[in-house]
N, C-alpha and C positions, 0 to 999 in steps of 0.2 A: 407665613408658611415656614415651618422649621426645616432647616437643612439637615442632611444626614452625611457627615463627613466620610464615613466608611463607604457608603453607597456611591458617593461622588468620586472618591478616589478610585474605586474599582471600575466605575464607568469610564473614567478618563484613561486608566491603565489599559482597559480592553480596547478602547478607541485607538490608542497608539500602537498596541500590540498587533491589531489587525492591519495596520499600515506598515508593519515591520519597522517601526521607529522604536527600537528596543530600549535605547537609553531613556527615552521619555516614559515608556511603559514601565520600566523598572523603577523609575522615580516614584510613579504613582502607586505601583504595587507595594513599594517599601513604605510609602505613607500609609497605605491601608493596613499593612501588617504591624506598623507601629501603634495603630489604633486598636487592632484586634489580633494579637499574635497567635491566638488559638482558634482562629477561624479557618476551617478546612479549605474552603473555596479560595481564600486569599493565599494560603500556602501553596495550593495546587497551581494557581495562576502564576504566582511568582516563580515557582519551580519551573514551569514551562517556559516562561520568558528567559530565565537564566539558562535553561537548556538551549533555547534558540540563539542565545547570545554566546554560545560555546563555553559556558561555564557549568559544565556537566556535574561536577562533584557537588557544588553548592546547590544546583538545581535539584539533584536527587534528594538531598537532605530535606528540602521543603516538600517535594512530592511524597516522600515517605511519611513526613509528618502529617500531611493531609489524610493519608490512609489510616494512620494511627488515630487521628481525631474522629474520623467517620469511616470505620472499616466496612460498613454495609453499603457505602456509596460506590457503585461500580465505576462510574465515570472517573472518580479520583484514582481508582486502581488502574484504569486504562492509561491515565496520564503517567502514572508511575512506570507502567510497562513501556510506554513510549520512551521515557527517559532511560530506563535500563537497556532497552534495545539500542538506543543511539550511542550509549556509552559502552556497548558490547558486553554488558553484564548479562549474558544470555541465560545462564542458569537461573539467576534471580528473576529475570523476566518470565521465564517459563513457570517458575513457582507461583508468581502472581497470577498468571493466566490460569493455572490450575485451580486457584481459589475461585476465580470467576466461573470456570466451567463446572465446578462442583455445585455452584448455586444456579447456574444457567447452562445446562448441558448442550443446548442448541444455539448458543450465542455465536452468530456468524463471525463477527469481528474477532472474537477471541480465537476461534479456530483458524481464521486466515492469518492472524498474527503469529500463532503457534507454528504454522507452516513456514512463514517468512523467517522466523527465528531458527527453526530447524534447518532451513536451507542455508542460512548464514553460518551455521555450525557444520555445514557440509554433510548433514544427515538427510540424504535424499529420500530415504524410506520414510522417515518421520515427517518430512515435508509433504510427501504424497498422501500419507494417512490424514494429516491435519487438513490439507486443502480439499480432500474428498469429503471430510466431515463438514467443511464450510459449504461445499456444493449441496450437500444434503440439507443444510440449514437454510440455504437460499439458492434454489436451482436456477434462478434468473440472473445471478451475479456473474459477471464476466471475468473478474479478477482471478479467482481460483482456477477457472478453466484455462485461462491463458498461461498461468504458472505451471499447471499440470502438463499442458501441451508442450511447453518449453522443455520440461523434464523428459518427455517422451522423445522429442527431437534430439536432445543431447545423447540419448542412448539408441538413436537410429530406429526408433519405433514410430515410423512415419504414419502408418495407418492408424495407430492408436491416437496420434496427435490429431489427425483429421476427425476422428470420432468425437474427440473432446471439443473441437472447434465448430463442428457442424451445428449443434443446437444454438450456438450464440451468434452464428455468422450473420443472420438477418438483423437481429437486434443490435449488433455491434458494427453495422456496415460502415459507420463513419470512423471507426477505430482502426487506424492504420496498423496497429500491432496485430490485429486479427489477420489482415491481409498478409503481413510480413511472415507470420508463423505459418499461414496456409501455404504461401509460396515456398517457404523453406521445406515444408513437408513434401510438397509436390516435386520439388527439385530433388529431394532425397529419393523419391520413388521414380524419378526420371520420367514422370508423366508430363511430357512437354506440351501436349495439346491442352490438357487441363491447366497447366501453368500459364499458357498463353491466354486462355479465356479468363482466368482469375486476375492475371496481371493487367489485362486490357480493362477489366472492370475497375481495378484499383486506379489505373491511370485516368480513367474517365471521371472518377470521383475526386481524385487528388492529382491533377495534371502537373502540379509543382513538385511532386515527390520523385527524387532521383532514384530511390530504391525501387519504386514501382516500375520506372522505365528500365532500370537495369534488369529486373526480372523478365519484363516483356522482351527485351532484346535477347536475353539468354534463351528464352523459349523459341523465339523466331530463328535464332542461330541454329539451335539443335534440330529444328524442323526444316532447315535448309532454306529459310525465307530471308536470311540476312547473312552477309559475308563475315561480319565480326560480331561477337557477343556484346 
């Protein structure tokens, strides 16, 4: 049976990369790129590993090279976006997302990342538009709804936050972030009875959560059922 040195090096690199053993992953990825320097997958994987090893500039060069080699492969472009986002090259990251969205206007991940990057740039309106487009692309996704609800709470639009959270509440019952945002909105509305009911449910599902107990104690204090919040 004939061995394939490139395939073997990539396999070993991926193995160590998944284990977060980055030095070993980089060793094998470098072995792979020595064999095939113009392989887009090798460049992209090496770029990601360098990025994860906090060697952003070197990583970006390989991620960009992968896109140059195979510009139609969207996964390689997403990897480049990840690198640009991590190194705070937000405008370049948005430009790459724009290329993806021209080809796939309903790409959920691209819209969600566009919202994340807009938020990092403190462009709340841009983030809101992008996350709403992500929700249209995948109405079942919880991430954009949570992010939008957070924006509404930050501007004291508590009813709007609850409207966003309501459709995902049952599906995301195990997600403490849903409970947390829900309780923040109810606290903002000073709806202490609803807060007590929600916090009780949260404590029931997550008895170890100090935030859940704090919300419950606050509601009971406001309702006169407890001396201290």
